[in-house]
VOBA-1610 file (N, C-alpha, C; in pm, whole numbers, padded with zeros to 5 digits, always signed):
BEGIN
Met+04943-02458-00090Met+05034-02508-00192Met+05057-02657-00167Lys+05047-02734-00272Lys+05067-02878-00260Lys+05215-02910-00264Lys+05253-03018-00198Lys+05394-03053-00189Lys+05444-03127-00313Phe+05352-03191-00389Phe+05390-03261-00511Phe+05312-03205-00628Lys+05377-03195-00744Lys+05313-03145-00865Lys+05345-03241-00980Lys+05270-03226-01087Lys+05294-03304-01208Lys+05435-03271-01259Gly+05510-03374-01296Gly+05645-03354-01348Gly+05755-03363-01243Asp+05720-03375-01115Asp+05821-03387-01011Asp+05888-03523-01017Asp+06017-03527-00984Asp+06094-03650-00979Asp+06083-03704-00836Val+06029-03826-00820Val+06004-03880-00687Val+06065-04018-00671Val+06080-04061-00545Val+06130-04193-00509Val+06024-04260-00423Val+05999-04390-00447Val+05902-04464-00368Val+05969-04505-00236Leu+05904-04473-00124Leu+05962-04498+00008Leu+05922-04634+00066Thr+05800-04680+00038Thr+05754-04807+00095Thr+05678-04887-00009Gly+05664-05014+00018Gly+05583-05100-00068Gly+05664-05185-00162Arg+05595-05246-00256Arg+05655-05339-00351Arg+05762-05274-00437Asp+05744-05146-00470Asp+05838-05076-00559Asp+05934-04986-00483Lys+05964-05018-00359Lys+06050-04934-00276Lys+06185-04909-00343Gly+06226-04782-00347Gly+06355-04745-00406Gly+06347-04704-00552Lys+06236-04732-00619Lys+06223-04695-00760Lys+06204-04545-00775Arg+06258-04491-00884Arg+06245-04350-00913Arg+06155-04332-01034Gly+06077-04225-01035Gly+05990-04198-01147Gly+05943-04054-01146Thr+05869-04018-01249Thr+05814-03883-01262Thr+05663-03889-01245Ile+05609-03792-01174Ile+05464-03788-01154Ile+05397-03752-01286Leu+05309-03842-01332Leu+05235-03819-01456Leu+05109-03738-01431Arg+05042-03764-01318Arg+04915-03700-01290Arg+04885-03710-01141Ile+04830-03604-01084Ile+04779-03607-00948Ile+04629-03635-00959Leu+04584-03749-00907Leu+04445-03788-00922Leu+04355-03719-00820Asp+04396-03717-00696Asp+04325-03647-00590Asp+04428-03611-00484Pro+04389-03548-00373Pro+04490-03505-00275Pro+04574-03618-00215Glu+04530-03743-00230Glu+04603-03854-00169Glu+04669-03949-00268Arg+04638-03940-00397Arg+04688-04039-00493Arg+04751-03973-00615Ala+04851-04043-00671Ala+04918-03992-00790Ala+04957-04109-00880Leu+04972-04080-01009Leu+05023-04178-01104Leu+05170-04145-01128Val+05256-04244-01111Val+05400-04224-01128Val+05447-04313-01241Asp+05530-04259-01329Asp+05581-04331-01446Asp+05661-04454-01404Ser+05628-04570-01455Ser+05694-04699-01435Ser+05702-04742-01288Val+05605-04698-01207Val+05597-04741-01067Val+05457-04796-01043Asn+05448-04903-00966Asn+05321-04968-00934Asn+05251-05014-01062Val+05325-05082-01147Val+05273-05131-01274Val+05197-05262-01250Val+05074-05268-01302Val+04991-05387-01287Val+04953-05440-01425Lys+04922-05569-01431Lys+04876-05629-01556Lys+04724-05630-01555Lys+04666-05586-01665Lys+04520-05577-01676Lys+04476-05656-01797His+04376-05741-01778His+04320-05820-01888His+04215-05735-01957Val+04231-05716-02088Val+04142-05630-02165Val+04065-05714-02266Arg+03936-05694-02270Arg+03850-05766-02362Arg+03854-05695-02498Pro+03857-05768-02608Pro+03858-05702-02740Pro+03726-05632-02768Asn+03735-05518-02837Asn+03617-05442-02876Asn+03628-05410-03025Pro+03564-05491-03110Pro+03577-05469-03254Pro+03514-05338-03302Asn+03416-05285-03228Asn+03356-05157-03268Asn+03456-05043-03259Lys+03542-05046-03159Lys+03643-04941-03143Lys+03776-04979-03208Gly+03785-05103-03255Gly+03909-05149-03318Gly+04017-05186-03218Glu+03978-05220-03094Glu+04074-05257-02991Glu+04093-05408-02990Thr+04218-05449-02977Thr+04246-05591-02964Thr+04252-05625-02816Gly+04218-05747-02783Gly+04221-05791-02645Gly+04359-05839-02606Gly+04375-05873-02481Gly+04503-05925-02433Gly+04535-05871-02295Ile+04660-05885-02258Ile+04706-05841-02127Ile+04793-05718-02147Ile+04755-05607-02084Ile+04836-05485-02096Ile+04893-05450-01958Glu+05002-05377-01958Glu+05061-05329-01834Glu+05037-05180-01825Lys+04987-05136-01710Lys+04961-04994-01691Lys+04994-04953-01549Glu+05019-04823-01531Glu+05049-04772-01398Glu+04921-04764-01317Ser+04931-04801-01192Ser+04820-04791-01100Ser+04852-04678-01002Pro+04751-04612-00947Pro+04778-04501-00854Pro+04854-04548-00730Ile+04933-04458-00675Ile+05008-04484-00552Ile+04980-04369-00457Arg+04978-04399-00329Arg+04951-04294-00230Arg+05069-04198-00221Ile+05038-04071-00208Ile+05141-03967-00201Ile+05224-03983-00075Ser+05166-04038+00032Ser+05241-04057+00155Ser+05356-04157+00138Asn+05351-04238+00034Asn+05456-04336+00007Asn+05564-04282-00087Leu+05557-04153-00120Leu+05654-04093-00211Leu+05739-03990-00138Gly+05863-03975-00186Gly+05951-03869-00138Gly+06010-03799-00258Met+06029-03668-00247Met+06087-03590-00357Met+06235-03626-00372Tyr+06281-03646-00497Tyr+06421-03679-00522Tyr+06504-03551-00512Asn+06605-03554-00424Asn+06694-03440-00405Asn+06822-03466-00485Pro+06848-03388-00591Pro+06967-03414-00672Pro+07098-03385-00598Asn+07095-03304-00494Asn+07218-03274-00419Asn+07263-03395-00337Ser+07171-03457-00265Ser+07206-03572-00181Ser+07185-03705-00253Lys+07120-03701-00370Lys+07089-03819-00450Lys+07002-03919-00372Lys+06914-03866-00285Lys+06823-03948-00206Lys+06685-03884-00204Ala+06591-03957-00146Ala+06457-03901-00126Ala+06462-03802-00010Asp+06380-03698-00020Asp+06380-03593+00081Asp+06237-03548+00108Arg+06215-03496+00227Arg+06084-03440+00259Arg+06073-03300+00202Val+05950-03256+00182Val+05924-03125+00122Val+05858-03035+00225Gly+05903-02911+00230Gly+05841-02811+00316Gly+05801-02690+00235Ile+05727-02600+00298Ile+05684-02477+00231Ile+05736-02359+00311Lys+05794-02263+00241Lys+05854-02147+00306Lys+05799-02021+00241His+05783-01916+00320His+05738-01787+00268His+05860-01698+00245Leu+05872-01641+00126Leu+05981-01548+00096Leu+05945-01409+00146Glu+06043-01318+00141Glu+06022-01181+00190Glu+05915-01108+00109Asp+05907-01137-00020Asp+05808-01068-00104Asp+05669-01132-00097Gly+05649-01229-00007Gly+05518-01287+00013Gly+05490-01414-00065Arg+05580-01453-00154Arg+05559-01575-00232Arg+05586-01698-00146Arg+05518-01809-00180Arg+05540-01936-00113Arg+05619-02026-00206Val+05722-02092-00154Val+05804-02181-00235Val+05818-02315-00163Arg+05842-02419-00243Arg+05869-02551-00187Arg+06019-02563-00163Ile+06058-02623-00050Ile+06199-02641-00017Ile+06223-02785+00025Phe+06350-02828+00013Phe+06390-02957+00068Phe+06415-02938+00217Arg+06365-03030+00300Arg+06378-03017+00444Arg+06522-03037+00491Ser+06600-03122+00424Ser+06734-03154+00472Ser+06830-03037+00458Asp+06827-02966+00345Asp+06924-02858+00323Asp+06861-02720+00302Gly+06729-02713+00297Gly+06661-02585+00283Gly+06668-02526+00143Glu+06716-02603+00047Glu+06727-02556-00092Glu+06589-02542-00154Val+06571-02436-00231Val+06442-02410-00296Val+06424-02503-00415Ile+06309-02571-00422Ile+06280-02662-00534Ile+06238-02580-00656Asp+06138-02494-00636Asp+06092-02410-00744Asp+06028-02285-00686Val+06020-02182-00765Val+05958-02059-00721Val+05820-02053-00787Gly+05716-02040-00706Gly+05584-02042-00766Gly+05475-02003-00677
//
């Protein structure tokens, strides 16, 4: 079971965007994720008249390493580590490490 999923609310722990909060848009591979309004870069785009695209400078999210993210804990209002716990019926669930609260059942 992966510790982060699409739609999770996360906080950036290190880097240029430290402290920013966002939602995971996509998990690209086991080490990288796209987070909404975090790690935004400016990209110069060339116009393509065949596709009807105009050129210019656009801002888009760039991937960020998952090791630099922490799950947002609404109880403590801070970033928290994620653990995995086995329930009595055999299911695996994600929990917050600080208080042991279940994030989701799945």
